[in-house]
C-alpha positions as CSV (number, residue, x, y, z in Angstrom):
1,M,30.2,23.8,3.3
2,K,32.3,22.1,6.0
3,R,30.7,19.4,8.1
4,Q,30.4,21.8,11.1
5,E,28.5,24.3,9.1
6,L,26.3,21.6,7.7
7,M,25.3,20.4,11.2
8,Q,24.1,23.9,11.9
9,K,22.1,24.3,8.7
10,W,20.7,20.9,7.8
11,E,17.0,20.0,8.4
12,E,15.0,16.8,8.5
13,G,14.2,15.8,4.9
14,D,17.3,17.5,3.4
15,L,19.2,15.6,0.6
16,I,22.9,16.0,1.1
17,T,26.1,14.8,-0.6
18,L,29.8,14.8,0.2
19,G,31.5,16.0,-2.9
20,H,29.8,16.7,-6.2
21,R,27.2,14.1,-6.9
22,D,28.6,11.5,-4.6
23,L,26.0,9.3,-2.8
24,I,23.0,11.3,-1.9
25,H,22.0,10.9,1.7
26,Y,18.6,11.5,3.4
27,V,18.5,13.4,6.7
28,W,16.1,12.1,9.3
29,I,15.5,12.4,13.1
30,D,16.9,9.6,15.3
31,T,14.0,8.5,17.4
32,K,16.3,7.5,20.3
33,T,18.4,10.6,20.5
34,G,16.2,13.2,18.8
35,N,19.2,14.3,16.8
36,K,19.4,14.8,13.0
37,R,21.4,12.1,11.3
38,I,22.1,10.1,8.1
39,C,22.8,6.4,7.6
40,R,26.3,6.7,9.2
41,P,26.4,9.7,11.6
42,S,30.2,9.3,12.0
43,M,30.6,10.6,8.5
44,I,29.6,14.0,9.8
45,E,30.2,13.9,13.5
46,V,33.8,12.5,13.3
47,G,36.2,14.6,11.3
48,T,38.8,13.0,9.1
49,Y,41.3,14.7,6.8
50,S,39.8,13.3,3.6
51,R,36.3,14.5,4.6
52,D,37.3,17.8,6.0
53,I,39.0,18.9,2.8
54,R,35.8,18.2,0.8
55,E,32.7,20.2,0.8
56,W,29.2,19.0,1.9
57,E,26.3,20.2,-0.2
58,I,22.6,20.4,0.5
59,L,21.0,19.5,-2.8
60,K,17.4,19.9,-1.8
61,R,15.5,21.0,1.3
62,Q,12.9,19.1,3.3
63,V,12.0,16.4,0.8
64,S,9.1,14.0,1.8
65,S,10.7,10.6,2.6
66,I,8.3,8.9,0.3
67,V,9.7,10.6,-2.8
68,Y,13.4,10.3,-1.8
69,E,14.3,7.8,-4.5
70,D,12.5,9.6,-7.2
71,T,14.1,12.9,-6.2
72,V,17.6,11.4,-6.3
73,K,16.8,10.2,-9.9
74,E,15.7,13.7,-10.8
75,L,19.0,15.1,-9.5
76,D,20.9,12.5,-11.5
77,G,22.6,11.3,-8.3
78,K,23.5,8.0,-6.7
79,L,21.0,6.6,-4.2
80,C,22.4,5.7,-0.8
81,G,21.2,2.1,-0.2
82,H,21.3,2.4,3.6
83,C,19.3,5.6,3.6
84,A,16.8,4.1,1.2
85,S,16.3,1.1,3.5
86,W,15.6,3.3,6.4
87,V,13.2,5.5,4.4
88,K,11.3,2.5,3.2
89,K,10.9,1.2,6.8
90,T,9.8,4.5,8.0
91,T,7.3,5.4,5.3
92,D,5.8,1.9,5.5
93,N,4.8,2.8,9.1
94,L,4.4,6.6,8.8
95,Y,0.7,6.8,8.3
96,I,-0.2,3.8,10.4
97,N,0.8,5.7,13.6
98,S,-2.2,7.9,13.2
99,F,-4.5,5.0,13.7
100,H,-5.5,3.5,17.1
101,D,-4.1,0.0,16.6
102,Q,-1.3,-0.9,14.2
103,N,-2.0,-4.6,14.6
104,E,-5.5,-4.5,13.1
105,I,-4.2,-5.5,9.6
106,Q,-3.9,-9.3,9.6
107,L,-1.3,-11.1,7.5
108,I,-2.3,-14.2,5.6
109,N,0.3,-16.4,4.0
110,L,-0.9,-18.8,1.3
111,E,1.1,-21.3,-0.8
112,Y,0.0,-22.1,-4.3
113,P,1.1,-24.9,-6.7
114,E,3.1,-23.3,-9.5
115,S,1.2,-25.6,-11.9
116,L,-2.0,-23.7,-11.1
117,L,-0.3,-20.4,-11.9
118,D,1.0,-21.9,-15.2
119,T,-2.4,-23.0,-16.3
120,W,-3.9,-19.6,-15.4
121,K,-1.3,-17.8,-17.5
122,M,-2.3,-20.1,-20.4
123,G,-5.9,-19.0,-20.1
124,D,-7.2,-22.0,-18.2
125,Y,-9.5,-20.7,-15.4
126,S,-11.0,-24.0,-14.4
127,M,-9.7,-23.7,-10.8
128,L,-12.0,-20.7,-10.4
129,H,-14.8,-22.0,-12.5
130,S,-15.2,-25.1,-10.4
131,S,-14.7,-23.5,-7.1
132,G,-17.1,-22.3,-4.4
133,A,-16.3,-18.6,-5.1
134,S,-19.3,-16.4,-5.8
135,E,-20.6,-16.0,-9.3
136,Y,-19.7,-12.3,-9.1
137,I,-16.0,-13.1,-8.4
138,K,-15.9,-15.8,-11.1
139,S,-17.4,-13.5,-13.7
140,I,-15.4,-10.4,-13.1
141,L,-12.0,-12.0,-12.6
142,I,-12.3,-14.3,-15.6
143,K,-13.4,-11.3,-17.8
144,K,-10.4,-9.2,-16.6
145,A,-8.0,-12.1,-17.0
146,K,-9.0,-12.6,-20.6
147,I,-8.4,-8.9,-21.3
148,R,-5.1,-8.8,-19.5
149,P,-3.7,-12.3,-19.7
150,G,-0.7,-13.5,-17.7
151,R,-0.4,-13.8,-13.9
152,R,-2.8,-10.8,-13.3
153,F,-5.8,-11.7,-11.1
154,F,-4.4,-15.1,-10.2
155,G,-3.7,-14.0,-6.6
156,E,-7.3,-12.7,-6.1
157,A,-8.7,-15.9,-7.7
158,Y,-6.5,-18.2,-5.5
159,V,-7.5,-16.4,-2.3
160,A,-11.2,-16.5,-3.3
161,I,-11.1,-20.3,-3.9
162,S,-9.3,-20.8,-0.5
163,I,-12.0,-19.3,1.6
164,K,-15.5,-20.9,2.1
165,M,-17.8,-18.0,1.4
166,I,-21.5,-17.1,1.5
167,D,-20.9,-14.3,-1.0
168,G,-18.0,-12.2,-2.3
169,W,-16.9,-9.4,-4.6
170,Y,-13.8,-8.3,-6.4
171,N,-13.4,-4.6,-7.0
172,S,-10.9,-2.0,-8.2
173,F,-13.4,0.7,-7.7
174,K,-12.7,4.0,-5.9
175,W,-15.6,3.7,-3.5
176,L,-13.7,5.1,-0.5
177,T,-13.6,8.5,-2.0
178,S,-15.8,8.8,-5.2
179,K,-19.2,10.4,-4.5
180,K,-20.9,8.3,-7.2
181,W,-20.7,5.3,-4.8
182,L,-23.0,7.2,-2.5
183,S,-25.5,8.3,-5.1
184,G,-25.4,5.2,-7.2
185,I,-25.6,7.5,-10.3
186,D,-23.6,6.6,-13.5
187,L,-22.6,3.2,-12.2
188,K,-22.1,0.5,-14.9
189,P,-24.8,-2.2,-14.8
190,D,-22.5,-5.3,-15.2
191,F,-20.3,-5.1,-12.0
192,E,-20.5,-1.6,-10.5
193,K,-24.2,-1.6,-9.7
194,P,-24.3,-5.1,-8.1
195,F,-21.3,-4.1,-5.9
196,H,-22.9,-0.8,-4.9
197,E,-26.1,-2.7,-3.9
198,A,-23.9,-5.0,-1.8
199,L,-22.3,-2.1,0.0
200,I,-25.6,-0.5,0.8
201,K,-27.1,-3.8,1.9
202,H,-24.3,-4.8,4.2
203,F,-23.1,-1.4,5.5
204,G,-25.8,1.2,4.9
205,L,-25.6,4.6,3.3
206,S,-24.8,6.5,6.5
207,N,-21.9,4.2,7.2
208,L,-20.5,4.7,3.7
209,K,-20.9,8.5,4.0
210,N,-18.9,8.5,7.2
211,L,-16.2,6.3,5.7
212,Q,-15.8,8.6,2.6
213,Q,-15.6,11.7,4.8
214,E,-12.9,10.1,6.9
215,S,-11.0,8.9,3.8
216,R,-11.1,12.3,2.1
217,S,-10.0,14.0,5.4
218,F,-7.1,11.5,5.8
219,F,-5.9,12.1,2.3
220,K,-6.1,15.9,2.7
221,N,-3.9,15.7,5.8
222,N,-1.5,13.1,4.4
223,A,-1.3,13.8,0.7
224,D,2.5,14.1,0.5
225,E,3.1,10.9,2.5
226,L,0.5,9.0,0.3
227,N,2.4,10.3,-2.8
228,K,-0.9,12.1,-3.9
229,K,-2.7,8.8,-4.1
230,N,-6.2,8.5,-2.5
231,P,-6.8,5.6,-0.1
232,V,-8.2,2.7,-1.9
233,A,-10.2,-0.4,-0.9
234,P,-8.6,-3.9,-1.1
235,D,-9.2,-6.4,-3.9
236,L,-11.7,-8.6,-2.2
237,L,-14.7,-8.4,0.1
238,I,-15.8,-11.8,1.2
239,I,-18.6,-12.9,3.5
240,D,-17.3,-16.2,5.0
241,K,-19.3,-19.2,6.0
242,N,-19.7,-17.7,9.5
243,G,-21.0,-14.4,8.2
244,N,-17.8,-12.4,8.9
245,H,-16.9,-9.7,6.4
246,K,-13.3,-10.0,5.2
247,F,-11.5,-7.2,3.2
248,I,-8.4,-8.7,1.6
249,E,-5.6,-7.2,-0.4
250,C,-3.8,-9.9,-2.5
251,K,-0.1,-9.9,-3.3
252,L,1.9,-12.3,-5.4
253,P,5.7,-12.6,-5.1
254,G,7.4,-9.3,-6.2
255,D,4.3,-7.2,-5.4
256,T,4.4,-4.6,-2.7
257,I,1.7,-3.0,-0.7
258,G,1.3,0.7,-1.2
259,L,0.8,3.2,1.5
260,H,-2.6,4.2,0.0
261,Q,-3.6,0.6,0.1
262,K,-2.7,0.2,3.7
263,A,-4.5,3.4,4.5
264,G,-7.6,2.1,2.8
265,L,-7.5,-1.1,5.0
266,M,-7.2,0.8,8.2
267,L,-9.9,3.4,7.3
268,I,-12.3,0.5,6.6
269,K,-11.4,-1.2,9.9
270,E,-11.9,2.0,11.9
271,N,-14.9,3.5,10.2
272,L,-17.0,0.7,8.6
273,K,-19.4,-0.9,11.0
274,N,-22.2,-3.4,11.0
275,S,-23.4,-6.3,13.1
276,A,-20.9,-8.7,11.7
277,Q,-17.2,-9.0,12.5
278,I,-15.1,-7.0,10.0
279,T,-11.4,-7.9,9.4
280,V,-8.8,-6.4,7.1
281,S,-6.0,-8.5,5.7
282,I,-3.0,-8.6,3.4
283,A,-2.7,-12.0,1.7
284,N,0.8,-12.8,0.6
285,L,1.0,-15.7,-1.8
286,Y,4.1,-17.9,-2.4
287,P,4.8,-20.9,-4.7
288,T,4.9,-24.2,-2.9
289,I,8.4,-25.2,-2.0
290,K,9.2,-28.5,-3.6
């Protein structure tokens, strides 16, 4: 179709291309003007001879922005880098707008000596062994690191040794949505049961029930934006020396925070209450600059 016809038919979320399998663009709404657009609006709004003799094609209708890149791959097309950058920026903040305060997630920047990471990758966990981290964190992270050697779990360990704590837990459990974390039934005795006992002790069963209800409701209303992933809790729960409860997601260089992880942080902040101060954070770790 010609560009004039395209502008009459296109909708937000459409994937369009100029010519057969040229760059595939994503159609979104410009928040300033309210108009539909792609990365370079002039490609459609301003006619040129070379463009007007070619046909625009709508390849797919109303695709969720979060699966834009995957859909382009399925179509065997070429991703538009400019559109992809906009989509990433938008989807990173899409769900957060439904919460009351977008600034509730704190950012922590930590530098680590590369030598520590090297020794960790070689199976030397002495930095954690000799630290003030809780016995629970020491036991579970070292056990997991031995099973999956490399840089895995180094970030969580380094954050744990960097905070003076009264107690603390690492978890990868689905306690924001799985009902077994309310009943306590079928929990494994080594790490799941102690973590469940900590949740009940510090937050109470009614608090957890409400949090799970809100988490499941949020997923139901935002499943596409979350790429069908349930909200999840962050890596660490730490009670610091002042008795504050810190929920922390840890990221090493090259790691990215998922929407379902950010959603978990905000759901905890808005719905989990006790007498202590509760904070939610993303800890970004970087090697020390020499």
